[in-house]
N, C-alpha and C positions, 0 to 999 in steps of 0.2 A: 397566831400567838400574840398575848394580851401583852401591852406597853409595861407593866410590872414583867412578867417573864423574859422581854426582852432586853431588859434594864439588869434582871438578876445573871443573863448570860453574858452582856457585856461585862460585867465586874464579874464575875466567874474566869471569862477569858482572860480578863488583863492582869486577874492574881496569878491566874497560870502561866499567862506569858512573863511577867514578868520575874517569874520564880524560875522558870527554866532560862532566861535569858543570862541570871546568876549563877544557875546550878547546873547548867548543860549548854558552856558555850561548845564550840568546835575541838579544843583544848580537851575539853571533860569528855566529849564522845570518841575521839581517841583513846584517851587514856583507857574507859572502859573498854572500849574492843580490844587492846591489848592487853586486861587483865582475865583471870582465869573465872572470874564468876560472870563477868560482861557487866557490871556494874556498881556503882558505888553507895555503900552499907547507908553510909550518912545521908546521902542525897534522898536514899529509899525511905532512913526514917523519918526525914523533912515531910516528905510528899505525902507520908500516909498518918505521921503524927500532928503534925503542924497546919499542916494543909487538910488533912482529910479526905485524902482526893480516891481513896479507896472504898470509902463509905459514899460515896454521892447517892448510888443506884440501891442502896442496900434498906430494907425497912428497920424503922427507927428500934421498932422491938429486938433484932441483931446487934443493933449497937451502931445503925446507919445513919444516913440523913434525910432519908425515905425521898430522894428526888427520882429521876427515871432517866430511861434511855436519851433524849433529848438534851440534859446536860453534860452524860458522858461524849455525845458526840461531840458539844464544844470541850472539853478536854482533851478528846484523843485528837483532833485537831491540831490544837498547839502541841502538843506532843509528837505527833508527826514533822510541825515546822521545825521541832527543836532537833529530831533524833535522838529524841532521849534514850539511853542504853537503861532500863530498869526490865525488872518482871511484871509490869502494872499490866500487858496487856495479857499475859497468860493468867494473872491473878482477877482483874477485873471484868477483862472481856472472856474470858474462858471458863475457870473457878468459879466463880462465883454466881454468873448465870445458871451455871450445870445445877447447882446447889440449889438454888431457887427455883430451877423448874424440876426439882426431881420430885417435889409434892412430902419429902420426908423432914419432919418439922423436929425430932430429934437429931437427926446429922445437920441441919440449919444450925441447931442451936450448939450442936458438939462442935462445926468446923469455921461456921461464920465469923464469929468473932477474934479468932487469931488471923482472917484473914483481912477483915477490914482494919483494925489496930496494925496491920502489917510486922504485926510479930512472924506470922509465918508467909507462905507464898505458894501458889499453888498453878499447878497445869490440868490440860483434860488429855488426854488420849482418844479421838474419836472411832478411830479405826488403827491396824497395823501398818498398813502400807501406803494408805492413800491421804489424801487433803481432805478431802471434801466428803460433808455427812453421808454414808452409805451405809444400810442396817447392811445389808447384803456385805459389806466391806468387813466391817469386823471381822479379828482375826484372833483378838485373845481369846482365850479360853477360861473358862471359871465353873468348879466344881464346886458341891457342900460336901463339907465334911465336921459331921456333927454339927453342932451349932455355926461354926465356920463357914467360910469359903476359901477353895486354893485358887490361885491365879495363873495360869501361863502362857508364855506366849514369848513375841519380839514387837517392840511399836517403834516407828522407825522417825523420824523428824519431831520430836518431840520438843514445844516449846517449850525453852527452860527448864528443861528433863533435867540436867545437871545439878540443879539447883532447888527444885521445888521443895518444901516440905510436905505439900499434902497434894496427890497425886489422885486424879481422877480418868477412871478409865471404863470405856464401854467394853462388853466381856459379853459372849454367848454363855448361856448357861441350858439346858434341860428345857425349858420353859419361856427360851428365846432372847431379846437385845436385853442386858441388863447392865447396872452401873453401880462399881465399885468405890470406894477410896485403899488406898496404900497409902504407908506411912511412908517418911523419908527413911526410915531407922530400919525397915523390916527387911528379914534377914532372905535371900535369894534374889534380891533386887539387885540388876546389875544398871548403870549407867555409862554411856561412852560417849564422851565429846564428839562431836562432828563439825568439819569444816562448811561452811557457807558462803555463799556469794555476799552474803551480806551481813555483813561483821557487828551490825547495831544489833543484831538478831543472833540470841546463842541458841543451840537447837543440840539435842542429844537422841543416840537409840537407847531406847530403855529395854531392857529383857527380864522377864519374871519366871521364876521355877520354882512353883510348888511355892507361891507368897499367899500368905494369910493374908484374905479382904474381908473389907467390913461391905455389906450390901446396902448401899442407899435406896431407898423407895423398895418396890417391891420385885421379887424375880419374875425377869421376863416384860415387865412396863417401864422400861425406861427413854423407850424410842423415842415419844412424843417430846417429850423434855430435853434429850438430845438434838432434836431437829429445833427446838426453839433455841436452847443456846447457840447451838451454830448458827443460824442467821442473825441473832445478834454480835455474835463476833463479826461475822461480816459486816456489820453496817459499823464497826467499831474498824475494821481494818480500812474502809470505805472514807471513813473522816481521819484517818490518819493521812491518807494518800492525798484528800482534798489539802490539808492541811500542808504536807511536800509539797503539792502543786503551786501554791500560794505562795509559800517562800521562792521557791524556783521562778513564780512570775515577779515577786517584789525585786528579788536579786536582778532579773533579765532588767526591770526597768528602771531599776538603780542605774547599773551600768551604761543604759541609752543615754542618760542622762549626762551620763561623767565623760563618756569617751567621745573625745573630739576628733573628727573628720573632715577634710576640707574648710576648716574654719567653725564649723558647728557641732553641736551635739548630735550625733546619730539618731539621738530619739526624735528630733525634728524631720528627721527624711520620711517621707509618705510609706515607703515598704516597710519600715522597722513602726512607726506606728500601727497596721494593721496589723502586723504580725503580733502585737502585744496587746490590742483590742482582741485578738484572734483567740489566745492565752487567754485572755481575764472572760472571755465569755463561756469558755469550755470550763473553768474553775468556777465560776457562780452556777453553772450547771450543774458540776458536780455536785460544789455543794449541796444547794437545793434539792440534788436527788437520795445526800445524804441525811439531810435535815425530815425529809419528807418519809422515808424511812424508817428513821427513829420517831418521829411523831404517829405514825399507824403503824409502828407495830403491835403485831395481835390482834389488829381488826379484821 
């Protein structure tokens, strides 16, 4: 990374961190967890319109900033540290990379601008029942009906599936694994919010009963693009986990400096110092791994 790139990343990190400190304190996180939507729409407008964070890794011709995955990793680290409740991951780490990887210019022109400007949120169904990408696990089915396609099946654990306006779904056709877009208001779509262990993330079970769907890309040609999009999502998730781990480390070190035992801060005891040092090594190792994955993705 060049000096200029390092400076850009530092400025980006500081801007996102300052925003989240003001707009995603623990009180706001708890309020969002208890809300039906799972996020504050005003905060969403600010981070999309004012900060332009949804546009970072989108080409300029589609209204984006034209940056890349390394910049997104910086953003996701800070969001993980703040436990931001928003459909950012589902839109930016799932829907946008899936569209970009589809190779369908018309679909990108149709869907990307709304996702970039934040007027629409998105999510992706990689398969019906599992969380990992595996073409053999795709359970949704689609068939041609004249010039349209009809989609059937049930998908569990869809991230932000209860609110997403643009749903992208992998489905099997006679030609193989294909990608489809379903609008939020399409007839035959059922949404059932599910209880989650992590209440900062909302998930839903989605059902499709003879739903009209738009084919994205070529019929049977979606597997490679979906695999690429899934890989980007994994890198983004790793970055979030790094940010959360860094926040935990910062809190532990802060407590070790303040907690007094036997007349001195517990952070002055060698055993505590070693524990904090070990955690630092683990966090920095994870950060390096996530950054390296972002910088070398696709090579």
